[in-house]
Backbone as a ProteinNet text record, in pm:
[ID]
protein_1_A
[PRIMARY]
MITVRPSDARGLADHGWLRSRHTFSFGSYHDPAHMGFGHLRVINQDHVAPGEGFGTHPHRNMEIISVPTYGQLAHRDSAGHGGIILPGEVQVMSAGRSILHSEMNGSREEPVGFLQIWILPSVSGGEPRYGQKDFGEAPGRTLVVSGDGRDGSLSIKQDADLWRVRLSAGTEEAVQLLRRRAWVQVLQGDLAIDGTPLHPGDGAAITDLTSFTLRAETDVDALLFDLL
[TERTIARY]
5743	5638.5	5726	5750.7	5762	5678.9	5725.3	5638.2	5726	5709.5	5738.6	5743.7	5816.7	5789.6	5830	5742.6	5787.5	5867.1	5958.7	6049.2	5930.6	5817.9	5757.2	5684.2	5684	5571.5	5637.9	5792.5	5865.6	5839.9	5888.7	5885.3	5974.9	5937.3	5995.6	6046.9	6158.5	6212.7	6327.9	6242.8	6322.4	6322.5	6481.2	6528.1	6609.9	6590.9	6716	6835.4	6872.9	7016.5	7014.2	6895.3	6924.1	6764.3	6765.6	6647.7	6679.8	6552.2	6600.7	6468.1	6511.6	6388.4	6369.2	6281.5	6269.1	6209.5	6267.5	6202.7	6125	6202.5	6072.2	6107.1	6023.5	5933.8	6092.4	6125.1	6207.6	6203	6234.9	6229.9	6067.4	6056.9	5900.5	5846	5885.5	5794.8	5747.1	5625.5	5574.8	5466.7	5513.9	5421.5	5406.1	5315.8	5305.5	5298.7	5304.8	5316.8	5478.3	5525.4	5660.7	5737.9	5780.4	5856.3	6008.5	5972.9	6159.9	6118.4	6251.7	6195.6	6292.5	6244.8	6339.5	6423.4	6566.5	6689.3	6703.4	6625.3	6663.8	6583.8	6608.8	6561.6	6549.4	6634.4	6664.1	6745	6659.4	6773.1	6686.2	6751.1	6747.1	6828.2	6765.6	6886.7	6878.7	7013.1	7023.9	7083.5	7042.4	7126.2	7203.5	7273	7311	7396.9	7363.9	7433.6	7584.6	7653.7	7764.8	7837.3	7862.2	7914.2	7837.5	7735.5	7618.6	7646.9	7562.9	7565	7495.1	7510.4	7447.1	7594.8	7574	7677.6	7704.9	7756.3	7785.4	7683.6	7632.7	7551.5	7529.2	7429.5	7514.9	7435	7480.5	7422	7462.7	7364	7383.7	7334.9	7413.6	7323.3	7258.1	7328.4	7282.4	7382.5	7393.2	7457.9	7482	7562.7	7523.5	7597.6	7570.7	7614.9	7596.3	7678.4	7702.2	7760.2	7693.4	7715	7689.4	7819.4	7808.2	7762.6	7685.4	7654.4	7713.3	7732.5	7815.1	7875.4	8008.4	8047.2	8121.8	8171	8253.5	8173.5	8167.6	8149.5	8258.7	8232.6	8342.4	8288.3	8351.2	8309.5	8406	8328	8448.8	8329.5	8411	8365.3	8440.2	8371.4	8450.8	8542.8	8537	8629.9	8776.2	8780.6	8904.2	8911.8	8791.9	8798.4	8765.8	8833.5	8749.5	8862.8	8780.3	8829.3	8713.6	8781	8662.8	8636.4	8478.6	8436.5	8391.2	8446.1	8402.7	8320.1	8228.1	8150.6	8225	8214.3	8271.8	8334	8342.1	8382.9	8233.2	8223.2	8127.6	8166.4	8138.1	8178.1	8064.1	8135.1	8055.9	8062	7993.2	8037.7	7875	7961.6	7890.3	7875.7	7778.8	7768.7	7823.1	7771.5	7786.6	7742	7788.1	7700.8	7648.5	7830.4	7758.8	7897.3	7844.5	7964.2	7900.2	7957.5	7927.9	8003.5	7924.3	7952	7927.9	7964.3	7911.2	7945.4	7857.8	7842	7819.5	7957.7	7928.7	7937.5	7901.2	7924.9	8110.8	8209.3	8296.9	8341.8	8276.3	8301.5	8228.9	8277.2	8179.7	8173.7	8164.3	8103.1	8026	8031.6	7953	7876.7	7755.4	7648.5	7712.7	7693.4	7734.2	7531.4	7559.6	7472.7	7503.8	7408.1	7458.6	7340.6	7346.1	7224.6	7333.2	7224.3	7241.9	7167.6	7196.8	7144.1	7141	7049.7	7072.9	7016	7112.3	7072	7088.1	6988.8	6947.1	7095.5	7127.9	7293.1	7224.8	7283.4	7232.5	7257.2	7365.6	7422	7404.8	7384.4	7381.4	7511.1	7540.2	7634.2	7800	7933.3	8053.5	8101.4	8245.6	8313.1	8225.1	8247.9	8222.2	8332.7	8271.8	8390.4	8374.3	8465.8	8443.7	8542.4	8465.6	8533.9	8495.7	8606.9	8558.5	8665.5	8602.9	8677.8	8632.7	8731.6	8702.2	8686.5	8603.9	8506.8	8515.1	8562.6	8573.3	8423	8418.4	8293.9	8314.1	8319.6	8310.4	8214.5	8152.9	8049.5	7995.7	7854	7841.6	7820.9	7808.3	7761.5	7905.8	7940.9	8014	7974.1	8033.7	7958.8	8055.9	7984.4	8037.7	7999.2	7963.8	7892.3	7837.1	7889.2	7860.9	7854.5	7795.6	7803.4	7914.2	8017.1	8144.8	8238.1	8251.6	8345.4	8407.7	8358	8427.7	8420	8559.2	8565.6	8597.1	8659.3	8694.9	8618.8	8503.6	8384.3	8385	8325.4	8324.9	8229.8	8283.5	8181.1	8055.6	7942.4	7883.3	7796.4	7728.7	7712.7	7554.4	7554.7	7445.1	7454.4	7337.9	7367.9	7291.7	7362.4	7301	7402.4	7364.7	7487.9	7447.5	7487	7500.1	7570.9	7515.1	7577.7	7578.5	7654.8	7633	7632.6	7506.8	7508.5	7532.2	7595	7593.9	7598.4	7543.5	7496.7	7458.1	7513.4	7507.3	7392.9	7355.7	7206.1	7188.6	7063.9	7092.5	7118	7158.4	7295.5	7182	7179.8	7103.3	7208.4	7148.1	7236.1	7128.6	7192.8	7077.5	7111.6	7046.5	7050.7	7024.5	7097.8	7049.1	7083.7	6961.9	6956.8	7046.1	7084.4	7137.1	7038.2	6933	6845.7	6702	6599.4	6469.5	6389.8	6487.9	6405.8	6524.3	6479.2	6614.8	6490.5	6611.2	6548.1	6607.7	6586.1	6655.1	6643.3	6710.5	6736.4	6757.5	6717.9	6786	6844.2	6956.2	6998.2	6998.9	7067.8	7087.6	7001.6	6970.1	6879.6	6772.8	6719.1	6603.9	6626.3	6568.9	6588.1	6461.6	6465.5	6342.4	6399.5	6301.1	6301.4	6214.1	6273.8	6163.2	6064.6	6093.3	5996.2	5951.4	5943.3	5873.6	5977.3	5923.7	5977.2	6005.3	6167.1	6196.3	6234.5	6279.2	6272	6357	6463.8	6554	6458	6569.9	6460.5	6383.1	6348	6231	6318.5	6273.2	6269.6	6177.1	6214.9	6139.9	6175.2	6048.8	6068.9	6049.8	6125.1	6138.1	6108.3	6031.3	5946.9	5921.8	5933.3	5882.6	5977.6	6076.4	6118.1	6319.6	6356.7	6491.8	6573.4	6536.3	6609.3	6526.9	6629.2	6504.9	6651.6	6606.4	6687.4	6673.7	6802	6790.1	6833.3	6731.8	6795.5	6754.9	6851.9	6897.5	6856.9	6749	6724.6	6790.4	6854.2	6949.6	7068.5	7153.9	7292.2	7246.7	7282	7200.9	7318	7252.2	7368	7260.9	7243.3	7129.8	7229.8	7127.8	7207.7	7101.2	7146	7093	7140.8	7024	7014.1	7000.6	7043.7	7002.5	7015.1	6881	6840.1	6732.5	6768.4	6679.6	6542
18239.2	18157.3	18074	17938.8	17848.2	17788.2	17818.7	17772.1	17665.6	17542.8	17446.2	17441	17450.5	17405.4	17264.1	17178.1	17033.3	17010.8	16908.3	16852.3	16816.7	16764.2	16737.5	16837.1	16936.2	17041.1	17117.6	17125	17221.2	17163.9	17296.2	17272.3	17150.6	17109.7	16960	17012.1	16970.2	17007.2	16875.3	16811.1	16687	16663.5	16672.1	16737.2	16599.3	16496.9	16388	16383.9	16471.2	16504.4	16615.1	16638.6	16739.6	16706.6	16678.4	16689.2	16787.2	16848.1	16984	17001.8	17046.6	17067.8	17203.2	17307	17466.2	17436.4	17535.9	17611.6	17702.1	17806.7	17873.4	17908.6	17998.3	17995.9	18028.1	17938.6	17963.6	17898.5	17953.6	17860.1	17885.3	17750.4	17742.2	17723.4	17708.1	17644.2	17783.5	17804.4	17938.7	17912.7	17969.1	17963.4	18087.6	18188.7	18313.6	18321.1	18255.2	18183.6	18180.3	18157.2	18118	18151.4	18349	18391.7	18424.2	18400.3	18403.2	18436	18487.1	18494	18603.1	18739.8	18830	18847.2	18881.2	18874.2	18792	18625	18514.5	18444.5	18469.2	18431.1	18287.8	18245.1	18080.1	17999.8	17903	17757.6	17638.2	17615.8	17462.1	17345.1	17271.6	17136.7	17077.2	17049.7	17013.9	16866.8	16798.3	16623.2	16611.8	16650.5	16652.7	16525.2	16471.8	16327.7	16380.9	16246.9	16267.4	16326.1	16401.9	16473.7	16588	16597	16725.9	16866.9	16923.7	17057.5	17179.1	17279.4	17419.5	17492.4	17521.2	17547.9	17703.8	17779.5	17908.8	17982.1	18079.2	18175.9	18292.3	18387.2	18519.7	18511.1	18605.6	18668.3	18797.5	18889.3	19027.1	19058.4	19142.2	19140.2	19069.2	18958.4	18866.8	18819.2	18754.4	18678.3	18538.8	18480.1	18355.5	18271	18136.8	18035	17929.9	17873.4	17696.6	17609.9	17499.7	17437.3	17290	17232.6	17070.5	17014.8	16891.6	16788.2	16639	16589.5	16503.5	16540.8	16459.8	16482.2	16626.2	16636.6	16726.2	16813.4	16958.5	17075	17169.7	17158.6	17244.5	17358.6	17463.7	17577.8	17709.3	17764	17806.3	17986.9	18109.3	18249.2	18317.7	18417.2	18488.5	18592.3	18572.8	18668	18587.2	18465.5	18391.6	18303	18279.5	18175.6	18063.2	17985.4	17805.2	17688	17604.8	17501.7	17384.5	17305.5	17229.4	17210.3	17237.2	17230.4	17117.9	17079.5	16974	16953	16863.8	16878.7	16950.3	16998.4	17068.8	17198.7	17239.8	17382.8	17438.7	17559.7	17666.3	17780.9	17803.3	17906.1	18005.4	18136.1	18219.8	18319	18360.4	18437.2	18578.2	18659.5	18798.5	18828.7	18846.3	18873.7	19027.7	19074.5	19262.5	19297.8	19376.9	19465.1	19306.4	19203.3	19108.4	19044.4	18894.8	18764.9	18665.5	18566.5	18418.9	18336.2	18212.6	18130.8	17998.6	17925.4	17749.5	17673.6	17612	17503.5	17337.3	17281.2	17148.2	17028.3	16897.9	16787.2	16774	16774.4	16747.5	16635.3	16494.4	16377.2	16330.6	16237.3	16129.8	16047.1	15990	15862.6	15899	15999	15989.6	16082	16115.7	16269.1	16318	16461.6	16530.7	16613.9	16651.4	16744	16846.3	16957.3	17057.9	17155.2	17253.7	17372.2	17466.9	17517.5	17634.6	17734	17892.7	17981.7	18106.5	18171.1	18326	18403.5	18514.1	18632.4	18747.9	18829	18977.2	19065	19124	19219	19337.2	19405.1	19546.3	19655.5	19623.6	19731.9	19669	19772.6	19701.7	19723.6	19659.6	19696.9	19669.2	19678.7	19702.9	19578	19532.7	19414.1	19289.4	19188.6	19075.9	19017.1	18914.5	18867.4	18728.9	18671	18511.9	18483.7	18386.1	18284.6	18164	18099.9	17930	17895.9	17826.9	17766.9	17659.6	17590.1	17460.5	17473.2	17453.9	17501.2	17345.5	17265.7	17082.2	17102.2	16985.3	16930.5	16947.2	17054	17041.5	17067.1	16982	16962	17139.2	17122.3	17282	17369.8	17478.7	17551.8	17656.2	17678.2	17722.5	17782.8	17958.5	18063.8	18068.1	18041.5	17994.5	18099.4	18204.8	18333	18450.5	18551.6	18686.6	18805.8	18910.1	19049.6	19112.3	19093.3	19154.8	19058.7	18920.4	18815.7	18806.6	18846.8	18808.3	18625.5	18620.6	18506.4	18399.5	18447.9	18386.7	18297.7	18379.1	18333.2	18433.8	18371.7	18418.8	18546.3	18634	18762.1	18765.3	18845	18872.5	19045.4	19093	19205.3	19209.9	19172.7	19211.6	19153.2	19197.4	19217	19085	18981.2	18829.9	18754.2	18616.1	18531.2	18382.8	18292.7	18183.2	18074.6	18007.5	17890.9	17737.9	17682	17475	17444.6	17367.4	17281.1	17180.1	17154.7	16954.7	16942.6	16869.9	16829.7	16662.7	16611.7	16457.4	16434.2	16320.6	16257.9	16269	16352.8	16417.1	16504.3	16603.7	16711.3	16855.6	16946.2	17095.9	17189.9	17281.5	17414.1	17522.5	17603	17730.1	17851.5	17921.2	17985.8	18162.9	18233.3	18382.4	18476.2	18503.7	18581.8	18734.1	18773.4	18894.7	19000.2	18941.4	19033.2	18991.8	18981.7	18950.1	18832.2	18764.6	18647.3	18531.7	18382.4	18315	18206.2	18157.6	18022.8	17936.2	17783.7	17633.4	17595.8	17514.3	17436.2	17294.7	17185.2	17066	16942.5	16926.6	16865.7	16709.3	16669.3	16553.7	16536.4	16446	16438.8	16489.7	16422.9	16474.3	16585.2	16705.8	16825.8	16881.3	16919.1	16974	17139.2	17211.8	17351.7	17402.6	17450.7	17425.8	17363.5	17200.2	17111.9	17082.1	17170.2	17171.1	17072.5	16961.2	16833.4	16877.8	16878.4	16868.1	16738.3	16737.8	16601.3	16647.3	16539	16586.7	16677.3	16760.3	16831.2	16935.3	16918.7	17019	17206.4	17274.3	17430.9	17479.4	17580	17664.9	17774.6	17855.9	18041.8	18038.9	18088	18142.5	18312.2	18376	18499.8	18513.2	18661.6	18702.9	18604.4	18575.3	18477.8	18552.5	18582.7	18618.5	18495.9	18409	18314.1	18182.7	18046.3	17930	17798.2	17671.8	17607.9	17455.6	17413.8	17340.8	17195.2	17097.7	16987	16844.4	16794.4	16658.2	16516.6	16503.7	16368.1	16249.7	16267.5	16222.5	16295.5	16231.5	16303.5	16402.3	16509.7	16637.1	16715.2	16781.4	16831	16958.8	17068.8	17189.4	17312.7	17389.1	17542.1	17642.7	17756	17851.5	17989.5	18021.9	18201.8	18254.6	18361.4	18490.5	18591.9	18693.1	18743.3	18882	18992.1	19091.3	19063.4
9066.7	8987.2	8895.2	8901.2	8783.5	8698.9	8548.7	8484.1	8355.1	8375.6	8302.9	8151.9	8074.9	7949.3	7912.3	7867.6	7863.2	7763.2	7777.4	7656.6	7506	7516.7	7402.4	7346.7	7419.3	7392.5	7309.6	7275.9	7211.8	7044	6989	6837.4	6783	6682.8	6624.8	6434.1	6421.8	6274.7	6282.6	6162.8	6141.7	5987	5952.4	5794.2	5781	5829.3	5811.9	5886.4	5805.6	5864.9	5997.8	6015.9	6150.5	6223.1	6349.5	6429.9	6492.9	6558.6	6647.6	6698.5	6835.3	6919.9	6938.2	6935.2	6965.5	7089.7	7154.7	7292	7253	7191.4	7120.9	6973.6	6923.4	6783	6694.9	6588.4	6528.1	6395.6	6289.9	6151.6	6105	6076.6	6029.3	6197.1	6258.7	6394.8	6480	6459.3	6526.7	6609	6745	6886.3	6924.2	6908.6	6968	7120.7	7166.1	7322.7	7377.8	7287.1	7316.6	7199.1	7187.5	7135.4	7189.9	7286.2	7379.5	7522.1	7564.8	7701.4	7750.1	7811.3	7806.3	7694.7	7709.6	7584.4	7537.3	7576.8	7507.3	7401.1	7302.9	7186.8	7126.6	7147.5	7102.2	7191.4	7209.1	7272.2	7174.4	7102.7	7038.2	7034.5	7038.1	7124.4	6968.9	6878.8	6758.5	6772.6	6689.1	6698.2	6517.7	6446.3	6345.5	6279.9	6195.1	6155.4	6086.6	6079.3	6058.7	5914.8	5893.3	5810.2	5752	5817.3	5785.6	5852.3	5837.1	5954.7	5869.3	5931.8	5870.7	5791.1	5654.1	5610.1	5591.7	5542.6	5551.1	5544.4	5606.8	5624.5	5733.3	5704.1	5749.4	5858.9	5984.1	6090.9	6145.2	6162.8	6273.7	6385.5	6486.4	6560.3	6662	6679.9	6757.6	6858.8	7010.4	7065.1	7034.7	6979.5	6967.9	7037.6	7132.8	7174.5	7187.5	7141.8	7111.5	7263.2	7296.8	7371.6	7353.2	7312.5	7293.5	7365.6	7378	7442.2	7433.9	7307.6	7259.7	7105.1	7089.2	6945.9	6910.3	6803.6	6761.4	6633.3	6685.7	6615	6583.4	6457.3	6382	6335	6325.7	6357.3	6225.4	6130	6094.1	6078	6039.7	6000.4	5933.4	5901	5778.3	5851.1	5994.1	6114.3	6087.6	6034.3	6038.4	6150.4	6219.7	6355.8	6303.4	6331.8	6320	6403.9	6439	6503.2	6550	6602.6	6669.8	6829.3	6842.5	6990	7040.5	7158.7	7225.1	7354.6	7408.3	7529.2	7627.1	7714	7813.8	7753.9	7650.8	7591.5	7549.6	7584.4	7509.3	7411.7	7312.8	7189	7220.8	7183.9	7192.2	7068.3	6983.5	6838.2	6889.9	6921.7	6870.4	6699.5	6649.4	6516.9	6466.4	6562	6545.1	6402.8	6327	6200	6092.5	6092.1	6001.7	6038.2	6000.4	5983.1	5938	5817.9	5787.7	5868.2	5885.9	5981.2	5907.3	5945	5929.7	6034.2	6104	6227.2	6152.4	6185.1	6089.9	6208	6170.4	6233.5	6214.3	6321	6237.4	6228.7	6231.4	6203.2	6116.3	6019.7	5958.2	5969.9	6050.8	6141.6	6255.5	6345.7	6458	6434.5	6512.5	6528.6	6647.1	6578.4	6688.5	6749.7	6871.9	6968.9	7033.7	7030.8	7039.5	7104.1	7206.9	7182.6	7162.8	7048.5	7014.3	7089.9	7123.6	7183.7	7154.8	7176.9	7084.4	7206.1	7178	7317.2	7247	7232.3	7213.2	7267.7	7158.7	7225	7292.4	7394.3	7435.2	7328.3	7221.6	7140.4	7000.2	6899.7	6765	6723.9	6618.1	6526.8	6578.7	6541.2	6615.3	6541.2	6537.5	6507.2	6539.4	6482.8	6482.7	6600.2	6737.8	6815.4	6857.2	6892.7	6891.4	7030.6	7115.3	7197.2	7222.2	7256.4	7304.2	7418.2	7475.1	7627.6	7663.1	7737.3	7798.9	7937.3	7996.6	8163.5	8204.1	8168.2	8209.7	8282.9	8383.5	8434.8	8561.1	8622.1	8761.3	8798.5	8914.6	8989.9	9046.3	9059.8	9098.4	9016.1	9022.9	8950	8828.2	8730	8683.1	8558.9	8588.5	8506.4	8354.1	8290.1	8113.2	8038.6	8080.3	7985.7	8066.2	8079	8140	8013.7	8101.6	8021.3	8038.6	8154.9	8201.9	8169.5	8147.4	8156.1	8325.3	8358.3	8481.1	8543.1	8633.7	8663.1	8578.1	8465.6	8361.4	8224.1	8279.4	8168.2	8045.7	7934.1	7806.5	7771.4	7688.2	7740.4	7613.6	7662.7	7523.1	7567	7488.5	7483.1	7529.5	7667.4	7705	7827.7	7930.2	8078.4	8113.1	8113.3	8136.8	8175.8	8288.4	8307.5	8245.6	8230.8	8185.2	8258	8374.1	8441.2	8380.1	8391	8354.3	8489.8	8514.6	8663.5	8665.7	8703.6	8747	8865.5	8888.8	9016.2	9022.8	9152.4	9164.4	9244.9	9237.6	9249.4	9450.9	9472.5	9628.5	9652.4	9588.7	9606.6	9581.9	9648.2	9613	9579.4	9557.6	9487.3	9533.4	9622	9637.7	9525.8	9464.2	9379.8	9428.1	9405.4	9442.2	9318.4	9249.4	9112.6	9150.6	9018.1	9032	8932.8	8901.6	8838.3	8861.4	8719.9	8820.9	8735	8673.5	8589	8561.6	8517.5	8480.4	8420.8	8295.9	8281.4	8326.2	8335.2	8345.1	8210.3	8155.1	8065.6	8138.9	8147.3	8151.1	8014.5	8064.3	7962	7965.4	8093.1	8139.4	8295	8282.6	8486.7	8505.1	8606	8697.9	8770.9	8771.7	8863.6	8948.1	9044.7	9096.9	9139.9	9085.9	9147.3	9250.5	9348.9	9470.3	9466.9	9458.3	9470.6	9316.4	9192.3	9081.7	8975.4	8925	8890.1	8708.3	8674.9	8535.4	8517.7	8407.8	8332	8217.4	8146.4	8022.9	7915.7	7903.3	7786.8	7788.5	7944.7	8005	8017	8039.6	8022.9	8160.5	8204.4	8317.9	8331.3	8331.7	8342.9	8455.8	8560.6	8692.3	8686.7	8741.7	8756.1	8900.5	8935.8	9060.4	9196.1	9175.9	9246.7	9254.9	9367.5	9389.1	9407.5	9494.1	9494	9474.9	9450.6	9464.3	9501.4	9479.8	9539.4	9415.9	9358.8	9249.7	9402	9298.4	9377.1	9277.6	9284.7	9152.9	9235.6	9200	9190.7	9129.6	9009.7	8959.8	8944.4	8844.4	8822.5	8694.2	8742.8	8659.8	8552.2	8441.7	8376.1	8329	8327.3	8281.2	8298.8	8209.5	8178.6	8284.5	8328	8433.8	8361.6	8301.6	8234.3	8369.8	8423.4	8504.9	8410.5	8403.3	8289.4	8324.8	8298.1	8276.4	8261.3
[MASK]
++++++++++++++++++++++++++++++++++++++++++++++++++++++++++++++++++++++++++++++++++++++++++++++++++++++++++++++++++++++++++++++++++++++++++++++++++++++++++++++++++++++++++++++++++++++++++++++++++++++++++++++++++++++++++++++++++++

């Protein structure tokens, strides 16, 4: 079954410096029908004004993934990690028992856009961990995050895979799931999943299917989660 979560149906937070769309309940946006999907707890599409951002704040027991879509994202944390994350790169922070961090716009002239993703860990506590990698813009599917760090992906403490999917118009990608459900989030372009259309900002929950086909109606940039 493929259940579409339309872009405009997501929660909206507009604070002036931050405009964010929430796929699942987050902050002041609460929807009992959309509390997460399996271990996937948060997909926020954030747009942050120049010079602004999320100041230093704590997290614990959460796998946090950041995927910039434009601009410069500046990271700092209490474990000593810091730097700029650019489009094509992916950042993973395992909060472990506790960590303080900030995610700011690294530019005072241009906005930054990124997806903030939270996945519940399979085990609590432990030392915080950090990873950042440039995966480029290779066509097709690229494994960027996994539970075992295989094929050069960044690792998290959960049995889940995250793929970056880039397809040119008119091309298809056959997907065989390793687990029992999937989530697709469209960043750019028009995509069909076994004929079900999705547009920019749309998401789709996929259940009771072990395989499906992605078809790009236009050039597509999307995320594919393979989840328990």
